[in-house]
PDB file of N, CA, C and O in Angstrom:
ATOM      1  N   MET A   1       1.155  -9.670 -15.882  1.00  0.00           N
ATOM      2  CA  MET A   1       0.531  -8.545 -16.228  1.00  0.00           C
ATOM      3  C   MET A   1       1.358  -7.314 -15.715  1.00  0.00           C
ATOM      4  O   MET A   1       1.629  -7.348 -14.514  1.00  0.00           O
ATOM      5  N   PRO A   2       1.778  -6.290 -16.393  1.00  0.00           N
ATOM      6  CA  PRO A   2       2.640  -5.215 -16.019  1.00  0.00           C
ATOM      7  C   PRO A   2       1.817  -4.392 -14.857  1.00  0.00           C
ATOM      8  O   PRO A   2       0.600  -4.535 -14.735  1.00  0.00           O
ATOM      9  N   PRO A   3       2.508  -3.605 -14.098  1.00  0.00           N
ATOM     10  CA  PRO A   3       1.791  -2.809 -13.111  1.00  0.00           C
ATOM     11  C   PRO A   3       0.993  -1.627 -13.737  1.00  0.00           C
ATOM     12  O   PRO A   3       1.253  -1.252 -14.880  1.00  0.00           O
ATOM     13  N   TYR A   4       0.174  -1.133 -13.105  1.00  0.00           N
ATOM     14  CA  TYR A   4      -0.567   0.137 -13.621  1.00  0.00           C
ATOM     15  C   TYR A   4       0.457   1.270 -13.506  1.00  0.00           C
ATOM     16  O   TYR A   4       0.530   2.101 -14.411  1.00  0.00           O
ATOM     17  N   GLY A   5       1.217   1.334 -12.473  1.00  0.00           N
ATOM     18  CA  GLY A   5       2.237   2.467 -12.501  1.00  0.00           C
ATOM     19  C   GLY A   5       3.116   2.230 -11.202  1.00  0.00           C
ATOM     20  O   GLY A   5       2.863   1.318 -10.414  1.00  0.00           O
ATOM     21  N   ALA A   6       4.137   3.093 -11.043  1.00  0.00           N
ATOM     22  CA  ALA A   6       4.953   2.934 -10.095  1.00  0.00           C
ATOM     23  C   ALA A   6       5.329   4.349  -9.520  1.00  0.00           C
ATOM     24  O   ALA A   6       5.390   5.360 -10.221  1.00  0.00           O
ATOM     25  N   THR A   7       5.573   4.310  -8.177  1.00  0.00           N
ATOM     26  CA  THR A   7       5.843   5.694  -7.548  1.00  0.00           C
ATOM     27  C   THR A   7       6.894   5.504  -6.550  1.00  0.00           C
ATOM     28  O   THR A   7       7.101   4.370  -6.116  1.00  0.00           O
ATOM     29  N   GLN A   8       7.560   6.475  -6.154  1.00  0.00           N
ATOM     30  CA  GLN A   8       8.369   6.333  -4.907  1.00  0.00           C
ATOM     31  C   GLN A   8       7.587   7.087  -3.886  1.00  0.00           C
ATOM     32  O   GLN A   8       7.502   8.312  -3.969  1.00  0.00           O
ATOM     33  N   CYS A   9       6.973   6.374  -2.862  1.00  0.00           N
ATOM     34  CA  CYS A   9       6.219   7.164  -1.982  1.00  0.00           C
ATOM     35  C   CYS A   9       6.829   7.381  -0.512  1.00  0.00           C
ATOM     36  O   CYS A   9       6.188   7.930   0.384  1.00  0.00           O
ATOM     37  N   VAL A  10       8.115   6.900  -0.365  1.00  0.00           N
ATOM     38  CA  VAL A  10       8.736   7.268   0.961  1.00  0.00           C
ATOM     39  C   VAL A  10      10.169   7.758   0.398  1.00  0.00           C
ATOM     40  O   VAL A  10      10.777   7.268  -0.554  1.00  0.00           O
ATOM     41  N   ALA A  11      10.508   8.687   1.097  1.00  0.00           N
ATOM     42  CA  ALA A  11      11.893   9.420   0.813  1.00  0.00           C
ATOM     43  C   ALA A  11      12.877   8.243   0.997  1.00  0.00           C
ATOM     44  O   ALA A  11      12.792   7.362   1.853  1.00  0.00           O
ATOM     45  N   GLY A  12      13.821   8.380   0.049  1.00  0.00           N
ATOM     46  CA  GLY A  12      15.020   7.439   0.061  1.00  0.00           C
ATOM     47  C   GLY A  12      15.998   7.656  -0.963  1.00  0.00           C
ATOM     48  O   GLY A  12      15.952   8.670  -1.660  1.00  0.00           O
ATOM     49  N   PRO A  13      16.978   6.679  -1.122  1.00  0.00           N
ATOM     50  CA  PRO A  13      18.063   6.844  -2.057  1.00  0.00           C
ATOM     51  C   PRO A  13      17.376   7.039  -3.387  1.00  0.00           C
ATOM     52  O   PRO A  13      16.238   6.639  -3.634  1.00  0.00           O
ATOM     53  N   ARG A  14      18.243   7.753  -4.306  1.00  0.00           N
ATOM     54  CA  ARG A  14      17.786   8.067  -5.641  1.00  0.00           C
ATOM     55  C   ARG A  14      18.062   6.805  -6.443  1.00  0.00           C
ATOM     56  O   ARG A  14      19.087   6.134  -6.322  1.00  0.00           O
ATOM     57  N   HIS A  15      17.019   6.530  -7.306  1.00  0.00           N
ATOM     58  CA  HIS A  15      17.108   5.364  -8.182  1.00  0.00           C
ATOM     59  C   HIS A  15      16.709   5.767  -9.640  1.00  0.00           C
ATOM     60  O   HIS A  15      15.739   6.483  -9.885  1.00  0.00           O
ATOM     61  N   THR A  16      17.521   5.256 -10.559  1.00  0.00           N
ATOM     62  CA  THR A  16      17.486   5.601 -11.848  1.00  0.00           C
ATOM     63  C   THR A  16      17.091   4.395 -12.899  1.00  0.00           C
ATOM     64  O   THR A  16      16.359   4.666 -13.851  1.00  0.00           O
ATOM     65  N   ARG A  17      17.495   3.315 -12.744  1.00  0.00           N
ATOM     66  CA  ARG A  17      17.191   2.266 -13.503  1.00  0.00           C
ATOM     67  C   ARG A  17      17.292   0.869 -12.869  1.00  0.00           C
ATOM     68  O   ARG A  17      17.861   0.782 -11.781  1.00  0.00           O
ATOM     69  N   GLY A  18      16.794  -0.223 -13.449  1.00  0.00           N
ATOM     70  CA  GLY A  18      16.790  -1.525 -12.742  1.00  0.00           C
ATOM     71  C   GLY A  18      15.639  -1.677 -11.660  1.00  0.00           C
ATOM     72  O   GLY A  18      14.790  -0.812 -11.445  1.00  0.00           O
ATOM     73  N   THR A  19      15.727  -2.853 -11.035  1.00  0.00           N
ATOM     74  CA  THR A  19      14.772  -2.831  -9.988  1.00  0.00           C
ATOM     75  C   THR A  19      15.341  -2.156  -8.732  1.00  0.00           C
ATOM     76  O   THR A  19      16.487  -2.415  -8.366  1.00  0.00           O
ATOM     77  N   PRO A  20      14.598  -1.339  -8.100  1.00  0.00           N
ATOM     78  CA  PRO A  20      15.092  -0.707  -6.834  1.00  0.00           C
ATOM     79  C   PRO A  20      15.212  -1.561  -5.840  1.00  0.00           C
ATOM     80  O   PRO A  20      14.604  -2.630  -5.882  1.00  0.00           O
ATOM     81  N   PRO A  21      15.997  -1.235  -4.810  1.00  0.00           N
ATOM     82  CA  PRO A  21      16.206  -2.302  -3.569  1.00  0.00           C
ATOM     83  C   PRO A  21      15.070  -2.343  -2.625  1.00  0.00           C
ATOM     84  O   PRO A  21      15.001  -3.258  -1.805  1.00  0.00           O
ATOM     85  N   ASN A  22      14.200  -1.443  -2.681  1.00  0.00           N
ATOM     86  CA  ASN A  22      12.975  -1.480  -1.733  1.00  0.00           C
ATOM     87  C   ASN A  22      11.634  -1.514  -2.629  1.00  0.00           C
ATOM     88  O   ASN A  22      11.202  -0.502  -3.181  1.00  0.00           O
ATOM     89  N   VAL A  23      11.065  -2.684  -2.712  1.00  0.00           N
ATOM     90  CA  VAL A  23       9.882  -2.636  -3.720  1.00  0.00           C
ATOM     91  C   VAL A  23       8.606  -3.312  -3.111  1.00  0.00           C
ATOM     92  O   VAL A  23       8.647  -4.298  -2.376  1.00  0.00           O
ATOM     93  N   ILE A  24       7.633  -2.755  -3.449  1.00  0.00           N
ATOM     94  CA  ILE A  24       6.344  -3.372  -2.921  1.00  0.00           C
ATOM     95  C   ILE A  24       5.572  -3.564  -4.239  1.00  0.00           C
ATOM     96  O   ILE A  24       5.515  -2.694  -5.108  1.00  0.00           O
ATOM     97  N   GLU A  25       4.978  -4.782  -4.318  1.00  0.00           N
ATOM     98  CA  GLU A  25       4.247  -5.048  -5.463  1.00  0.00           C
ATOM     99  C   GLU A  25       2.737  -5.579  -5.023  1.00  0.00           C
ATOM    100  O   GLU A  25       2.615  -6.434  -4.146  1.00  0.00           O
ATOM    101  N   THR A  26       1.690  -5.045  -5.653  1.00  0.00           N
ATOM    102  CA  THR A  26       0.324  -5.384  -5.351  1.00  0.00           C
ATOM    103  C   THR A  26      -0.500  -4.980  -6.603  1.00  0.00           C
ATOM    104  O   THR A  26      -0.030  -4.338  -7.543  1.00  0.00           O
ATOM    105  N   ASP A  27      -1.865  -5.455  -6.510  1.00  0.00           N
ATOM    106  CA  ASP A  27      -2.758  -5.170  -7.446  1.00  0.00           C
ATOM    107  C   ASP A  27      -3.446  -3.842  -7.091  1.00  0.00           C
ATOM    108  O   ASP A  27      -3.245  -3.348  -5.982  1.00  0.00           O
ATOM    109  N   ALA A  28      -4.211  -3.272  -7.947  1.00  0.00           N
ATOM    110  CA  ALA A  28      -4.870  -1.830  -7.718  1.00  0.00           C
ATOM    111  C   ALA A  28      -5.807  -2.112  -6.649  1.00  0.00           C
ATOM    112  O   ALA A  28      -5.763  -1.310  -5.716  1.00  0.00           O
ATOM    113  N   GLN A  29      -6.654  -3.069  -6.557  1.00  0.00           N
ATOM    114  CA  GLN A  29      -7.675  -3.190  -5.544  1.00  0.00           C
ATOM    115  C   GLN A  29      -7.109  -3.377  -4.196  1.00  0.00           C
ATOM    116  O   GLN A  29      -7.654  -2.864  -3.218  1.00  0.00           O
ATOM    117  N   THR A  30      -6.018  -4.103  -4.100  1.00  0.00           N
ATOM    118  CA  THR A  30      -5.201  -4.152  -2.686  1.00  0.00           C
ATOM    119  C   THR A  30      -4.825  -2.790  -2.284  1.00  0.00           C
ATOM    120  O   THR A  30      -5.156  -2.341  -1.187  1.00  0.00           O
ATOM    121  N   TRP A  31      -4.079  -2.055  -3.224  1.00  0.00           N
ATOM    122  CA  TRP A  31      -3.508  -0.729  -2.915  1.00  0.00           C
ATOM    123  C   TRP A  31      -4.583   0.101  -2.417  1.00  0.00           C
ATOM    124  O   TRP A  31      -4.406   0.760  -1.393  1.00  0.00           O
ATOM    125  N   ILE A  32      -5.779   0.135  -3.100  1.00  0.00           N
ATOM    126  CA  ILE A  32      -6.862   1.038  -2.816  1.00  0.00           C
ATOM    127  C   ILE A  32      -7.263   0.695  -1.359  1.00  0.00           C
ATOM    128  O   ILE A  32      -7.360   1.613  -0.544  1.00  0.00           O
ATOM    129  N   GLY A  33      -7.522  -0.716  -0.960  1.00  0.00           N
ATOM    130  CA  GLY A  33      -7.897  -1.063   0.214  1.00  0.00           C
ATOM    131  C   GLY A  33      -6.811  -0.685   1.370  1.00  0.00           C
ATOM    132  O   GLY A  33      -7.246  -0.288   2.452  1.00  0.00           O
ATOM    133  N   LEU A  34      -5.593  -0.785   1.189  1.00  0.00           N
ATOM    134  CA  LEU A  34      -4.648  -0.350   2.023  1.00  0.00           C
ATOM    135  C   LEU A  34      -4.662   1.171   2.202  1.00  0.00           C
ATOM    136  O   LEU A  34      -4.592   1.658   3.331  1.00  0.00           O
ATOM    137  N   ALA A  35      -4.748   1.909   1.128  1.00  0.00           N
ATOM    138  CA  ALA A  35      -4.732   3.462   1.237  1.00  0.00           C
ATOM    139  C   ALA A  35      -5.909   3.892   1.957  1.00  0.00           C
ATOM    140  O   ALA A  35      -5.819   4.876   2.690  1.00  0.00           O
ATOM    141  N   CYS A  36      -7.077   3.230   1.826  1.00  0.00           N
ATOM    142  CA  CYS A  36      -8.280   3.719   2.479  1.00  0.00           C
ATOM    143  C   CYS A  36      -8.675   3.127   3.909  1.00  0.00           C
ATOM    144  O   CYS A  36      -9.682   3.467   4.529  1.00  0.00           O
ATOM    145  N   GLY A  37      -7.725   2.182   4.346  1.00  0.00           N
ATOM    146  CA  GLY A  37      -7.892   1.593   5.620  1.00  0.00           C
ATOM    147  C   GLY A  37      -8.940   0.480   5.715  1.00  0.00           C
ATOM    148  O   GLY A  37      -9.372   0.104   6.805  1.00  0.00           O
ATOM    149  N   ASP A  38      -9.370  -0.078   4.451  1.00  0.00           N
ATOM    150  CA  ASP A  38     -10.264  -1.153   4.525  1.00  0.00           C
ATOM    151  C   ASP A  38      -9.494  -2.585   4.622  1.00  0.00           C
ATOM    152  O   ASP A  38     -10.089  -3.626   4.905  1.00  0.00           O
ATOM    153  N   LEU A  39      -8.199  -2.516   4.370  1.00  0.00           N
ATOM    154  CA  LEU A  39      -7.317  -3.554   4.579  1.00  0.00           C
ATOM    155  C   LEU A  39      -6.130  -3.090   5.270  1.00  0.00           C
ATOM    156  O   LEU A  39      -5.646  -1.986   5.019  1.00  0.00           O
ATOM    157  N   ASP A  40      -5.605  -3.938   6.190  1.00  0.00           N
ATOM    158  CA  ASP A  40      -4.449  -3.554   6.970  1.00  0.00           C
ATOM    159  C   ASP A  40      -3.258  -4.190   6.593  1.00  0.00           C
ATOM    160  O   ASP A  40      -3.381  -5.352   6.204  1.00  0.00           O
ATOM    161  N   TRP A  41      -2.024  -3.654   6.620  1.00  0.00           N
ATOM    162  CA  TRP A  41      -0.824  -4.137   6.065  1.00  0.00           C
ATOM    163  C   TRP A  41      -0.513  -5.539   6.326  1.00  0.00           C
ATOM    164  O   TRP A  41      -0.163  -6.311   5.433  1.00  0.00           O
ATOM    165  N   GLU A  42      -0.667  -5.929   7.781  1.00  0.00           N
ATOM    166  CA  GLU A  42      -0.306  -7.160   8.145  1.00  0.00           C
ATOM    167  C   GLU A  42      -1.291  -8.324   7.438  1.00  0.00           C
ATOM    168  O   GLU A  42      -0.833  -9.390   7.027  1.00  0.00           O
ATOM    169  N   THR A  43      -2.519  -8.011   7.367  1.00  0.00           N
ATOM    170  CA  THR A  43      -3.373  -9.006   6.651  1.00  0.00           C
ATOM    171  C   THR A  43      -3.015  -9.076   5.186  1.00  0.00           C
ATOM    172  O   THR A  43      -3.118 -10.156   4.605  1.00  0.00           O
ATOM    173  N   ALA A  44      -2.610  -8.023   4.565  1.00  0.00           N
ATOM    174  CA  ALA A  44      -2.252  -7.876   3.114  1.00  0.00           C
ATOM    175  C   ALA A  44      -1.096  -8.882   2.932  1.00  0.00           C
ATOM    176  O   ALA A  44      -1.123  -9.659   1.978  1.00  0.00           O
ATOM    177  N   ILE A  45      -0.069  -8.888   3.833  1.00  0.00           N
ATOM    178  CA  ILE A  45       1.164  -9.507   3.805  1.00  0.00           C
ATOM    179  C   ILE A  45       0.876 -10.990   4.059  1.00  0.00           C
ATOM    180  O   ILE A  45       1.343 -11.848   3.311  1.00  0.00           O
ATOM    181  N   ALA A  46       0.087 -11.302   5.142  1.00  0.00           N
ATOM    182  CA  ALA A  46      -0.418 -12.770   5.537  1.00  0.00           C
ATOM    183  C   ALA A  46      -0.952 -13.336   4.406  1.00  0.00           C
ATOM    184  O   ALA A  46      -0.580 -14.470   4.104  1.00  0.00           O
ATOM    185  N   GLU A  47      -1.852 -12.692   3.642  1.00  0.00           N
ATOM    186  CA  GLU A  47      -2.641 -13.284   2.707  1.00  0.00           C
ATOM    187  C   GLU A  47      -2.039 -13.105   1.248  1.00  0.00           C
ATOM    188  O   GLU A  47      -2.752 -13.189   0.249  1.00  0.00           O
ATOM    189  N   ALA A  48      -0.669 -12.852   1.199  1.00  0.00           N
ATOM    190  CA  ALA A  48       0.005 -12.794  -0.080  1.00  0.00           C
ATOM    191  C   ALA A  48      -0.498 -11.775  -0.968  1.00  0.00           C
ATOM    192  O   ALA A  48      -0.181 -11.890  -2.152  1.00  0.00           O
ATOM    193  N   LEU A  49      -1.249 -10.764  -0.614  1.00  0.00           N
ATOM    194  CA  LEU A  49      -1.848  -9.764  -1.372  1.00  0.00           C
ATOM    195  C   LEU A  49      -0.683  -8.836  -1.779  1.00  0.00           C
ATOM    196  O   LEU A  49      -0.706  -8.241  -2.857  1.00  0.00           O
ATOM    197  N   VAL A  50       0.280  -8.727  -0.949  1.00  0.00           N
ATOM    198  CA  VAL A  50       1.432  -7.844  -1.210  1.00  0.00           C
ATOM    199  C   VAL A  50       2.751  -8.537  -1.222  1.00  0.00           C
ATOM    200  O   VAL A  50       2.901  -9.429  -0.387  1.00  0.00           O
ATOM    201  N   ILE A  51       3.706  -8.275  -2.019  1.00  0.00           N
ATOM    202  CA  ILE A  51       4.953  -8.710  -2.036  1.00  0.00           C
ATOM    203  C   ILE A  51       5.829  -7.647  -1.776  1.00  0.00           C
ATOM    204  O   ILE A  51       5.995  -6.761  -2.615  1.00  0.00           O
ATOM    205  N   ALA A  52       6.523  -7.651  -0.474  1.00  0.00           N
ATOM    206  CA  ALA A  52       7.401  -6.394  -0.116  1.00  0.00           C
ATOM    207  C   ALA A  52       8.870  -6.971   0.075  1.00  0.00           C
ATOM    208  O   ALA A  52       9.068  -7.954   0.788  1.00  0.00           O
ATOM    209  N   SER A  53       9.847  -6.338  -0.569  1.00  0.00           N
ATOM    210  CA  SER A  53      11.217  -6.594  -0.370  1.00  0.00           C
ATOM    211  C   SER A  53      12.018  -5.240  -0.100  1.00  0.00           C
ATOM    212  O   SER A  53      11.757  -4.161  -0.631  1.00  0.00           O
ATOM    213  N   GLY A  54      13.104  -5.500   0.879  1.00  0.00           N
ATOM    214  CA  GLY A  54      13.853  -4.522   1.145  1.00  0.00           C
ATOM    215  C   GLY A  54      13.574  -3.939   2.520  1.00  0.00           C
ATOM    216  O   GLY A  54      12.467  -3.994   3.055  1.00  0.00           O
ATOM    217  N   SER A  55      14.614  -3.397   3.040  1.00  0.00           N
ATOM    218  CA  SER A  55      14.433  -2.964   4.616  1.00  0.00           C
ATOM    219  C   SER A  55      13.467  -1.839   4.776  1.00  0.00           C
ATOM    220  O   SER A  55      12.957  -1.667   5.883  1.00  0.00           O
ATOM    221  N   ARG A  56      13.144  -0.996   3.700  1.00  0.00           N
ATOM    222  CA  ARG A  56      12.254   0.090   3.780  1.00  0.00           C
ATOM    223  C   ARG A  56      10.962  -0.171   3.152  1.00  0.00           C
ATOM    224  O   ARG A  56      10.217   0.770   2.880  1.00  0.00           O
ATOM    225  N   ALA A  57      10.612  -1.494   2.879  1.00  0.00           N
ATOM    226  CA  ALA A  57       9.333  -1.683   2.084  1.00  0.00           C
ATOM    227  C   ALA A  57       8.074  -2.025   2.961  1.00  0.00           C
ATOM    228  O   ALA A  57       7.022  -2.417   2.453  1.00  0.00           O
ATOM    229  N   ALA A  58       8.246  -1.857   4.267  1.00  0.00           N
ATOM    230  CA  ALA A  58       7.092  -2.049   5.104  1.00  0.00           C
ATOM    231  C   ALA A  58       6.362  -0.689   5.327  1.00  0.00           C
ATOM    232  O   ALA A  58       6.939   0.262   5.854  1.00  0.00           O
ATOM    233  N   LEU A  59       5.204  -0.645   4.946  1.00  0.00           N
ATOM    234  CA  LEU A  59       4.304   0.477   4.948  1.00  0.00           C
ATOM    235  C   LEU A  59       3.340   0.530   6.178  1.00  0.00           C
ATOM    236  O   LEU A  59       2.547   1.469   6.250  1.00  0.00           O
ATOM    237  N   HIS A  60       3.367  -0.363   7.078  1.00  0.00           N
ATOM    238  CA  HIS A  60       2.332  -0.505   8.088  1.00  0.00           C
ATOM    239  C   HIS A  60       2.363   0.675   8.908  1.00  0.00           C
ATOM    240  O   HIS A  60       1.282   0.936   9.435  1.00  0.00           O
ATOM    241  N   GLY A  61       3.318   1.461   9.157  1.00  0.00           N
ATOM    242  CA  GLY A  61       3.179   2.716   9.809  1.00  0.00           C
ATOM    243  C   GLY A  61       2.683   3.959   9.144  1.00  0.00           C
ATOM    244  O   GLY A  61       2.376   4.973   9.770  1.00  0.00           O
ATOM    245  N   LEU A  62       2.611   3.819   7.711  1.00  0.00           N
ATOM    246  CA  LEU A  62       2.325   4.870   6.857  1.00  0.00           C
ATOM    247  C   LEU A  62       0.868   4.831   6.233  1.00  0.00           C
ATOM    248  O   LEU A  62       0.449   5.771   5.556  1.00  0.00           O
ATOM    249  N   LEU A  63       0.125   3.708   6.491  1.00  0.00           N
ATOM    250  CA  LEU A  63      -1.107   3.594   5.960  1.00  0.00           C
ATOM    251  C   LEU A  63      -2.051   3.338   7.037  1.00  0.00           C
ATOM    252  O   LEU A  63      -1.629   2.792   8.057  1.00  0.00           O
ATOM    253  N   PRO A  64      -3.332   3.678   6.933  1.00  0.00           N
ATOM    254  CA  PRO A  64      -3.862   4.148   5.580  1.00  0.00           C
ATOM    255  C   PRO A  64      -3.598   5.528   5.461  1.00  0.00           C
ATOM    256  O   PRO A  64      -3.412   6.271   6.424  1.00  0.00           O
ATOM    257  N   LEU A  65      -3.578   5.923   4.081  1.00  0.00           N
ATOM    258  CA  LEU A  65      -3.423   7.294   3.692  1.00  0.00           C
ATOM    259  C   LEU A  65      -4.775   8.258   4.082  1.00  0.00           C
ATOM    260  O   LEU A  65      -4.700   9.379   4.584  1.00  0.00           O
ATOM    261  N   VAL A  66      -5.939   7.589   3.751  1.00  0.00           N
ATOM    262  CA  VAL A  66      -7.106   8.273   4.175  1.00  0.00           C
ATOM    263  C   VAL A  66      -7.998   7.204   4.787  1.00  0.00           C
ATOM    264  O   VAL A  66      -7.647   6.036   4.623  1.00  0.00           O
ATOM    265  N   ARG A  67      -9.092   7.453   5.463  1.00  0.00           N
ATOM    266  CA  ARG A  67     -10.091   6.437   5.928  1.00  0.00           C
ATOM    267  C   ARG A  67     -11.402   6.510   5.224  1.00  0.00           C
ATOM    268  O   ARG A  67     -11.982   7.595   5.259  1.00  0.00           O
ATOM    269  N   SER A  68     -11.911   5.593   4.640  1.00  0.00           N
ATOM    270  CA  SER A  68     -13.017   5.626   3.748  1.00  0.00           C
ATOM    271  C   SER A  68     -14.303   5.845   4.976  1.00  0.00           C
ATOM    272  O   SER A  68     -15.321   6.425   4.597  1.00  0.00           O
ATOM    273  N   HIS A  69     -14.236   5.463   6.147  1.00  0.00           N
ATOM    274  CA  HIS A  69     -15.243   5.602   7.004  1.00  0.00           C
ATOM    275  C   HIS A  69     -14.644   6.220   8.330  1.00  0.00           C
ATOM    276  O   HIS A  69     -14.246   5.399   9.157  1.00  0.00           O
ATOM    277  N   PRO A  70     -14.536   7.478   8.621  1.00  0.00           N
ATOM    278  CA  PRO A  70     -14.006   8.096   9.714  1.00  0.00           C
ATOM    279  C   PRO A  70     -14.549   7.333  11.146  1.00  0.00           C
ATOM    280  O   PRO A  70     -15.725   6.980  11.231  1.00  0.00           O
ATOM    281  N   ALA A  71     -13.741   7.151  12.075  1.00  0.00           N
ATOM    282  CA  ALA A  71     -14.201   6.547  13.248  1.00  0.00           C
ATOM    283  C   ALA A  71     -15.573   7.333  13.855  1.00  0.00           C
ATOM    284  O   ALA A  71     -15.642   8.560  13.926  1.00  0.00           O
ATOM    285  N   GLY A  72     -16.489   6.553  14.217  1.00  0.00           N
ATOM    286  CA  GLY A  72     -17.701   7.188  14.647  1.00  0.00           C
ATOM    287  C   GLY A  72     -18.667   7.717  13.803  1.00  0.00           C
ATOM    288  O   GLY A  72     -19.760   8.072  14.244  1.00  0.00           O
ATOM    289  N   ALA A  73     -18.317   7.819  12.436  1.00  0.00           N
ATOM    290  CA  ALA A  73     -19.256   8.258  11.496  1.00  0.00           C
ATOM    291  C   ALA A  73     -20.161   7.164  11.098  1.00  0.00           C
ATOM    292  O   ALA A  73     -19.742   6.009  11.035  1.00  0.00           O
ATOM    293  N   GLU A  74     -21.375   7.471  10.829  1.00  0.00           N
ATOM    294  CA  GLU A  74     -22.422   6.432  10.386  1.00  0.00           C
ATOM    295  C   GLU A  74     -22.530   6.581   8.867  1.00  0.00           C
ATOM    296  O   GLU A  74     -22.484   7.672   8.298  1.00  0.00           O
ATOM    297  N   THR A  75     -22.670   5.454   8.283  1.00  0.00           N
ATOM    298  CA  THR A  75     -22.826   5.502   6.776  1.00  0.00           C
ATOM    299  C   THR A  75     -24.402   5.880   6.444  1.00  0.00           C
ATOM    300  O   THR A  75     -25.309   5.523   7.196  1.00  0.00           O
ATOM    301  N   MET A  76     -24.597   6.533   5.405  1.00  0.00           N
ATOM    302  CA  MET A  76     -25.881   6.853   4.971  1.00  0.00           C
ATOM    303  C   MET A  76     -26.510   5.677   4.190  1.00  0.00           C
ATOM    304  O   MET A  76     -25.786   4.996   3.464  1.00  0.00           O
ATOM    305  N   GLU A  77     -27.722   5.432   4.301  1.00  0.00           N
ATOM    306  CA  GLU A  77     -28.460   4.485   3.891  1.00  0.00           C
ATOM    307  C   GLU A  77     -29.561   5.203   2.880  1.00  0.00           C
ATOM    308  O   GLU A  77     -30.160   6.251   3.125  1.00  0.00           O
ATOM    309  N   ALA A  78     -29.687   4.392   1.687  1.00  0.00           N
ATOM    310  CA  ALA A  78     -30.589   4.859   0.720  1.00  0.00           C
ATOM    311  C   ALA A  78     -32.032   4.536   0.979  1.00  0.00           C
ATOM    312  O   ALA A  78     -32.899   4.904   0.186  1.00  0.00           O
TER     313      ALA A  78
END
């Protein structure tokens, strides 16, 4: 199945066609988990939820982008 989309999220060399040298492949659910902090980079790699190739394809220092539950915050119960 083709990806939902692609983006360059870390500054680097300009790329115009073909497969770029630093690629991360994952499904939408895994990416959302990584971006929100519900899944950490090392676990995603260890469980083969992410395929990362290239010297600049490791995002462990850049994730999460946001936290779904800030430290110390209590969740609301219905």
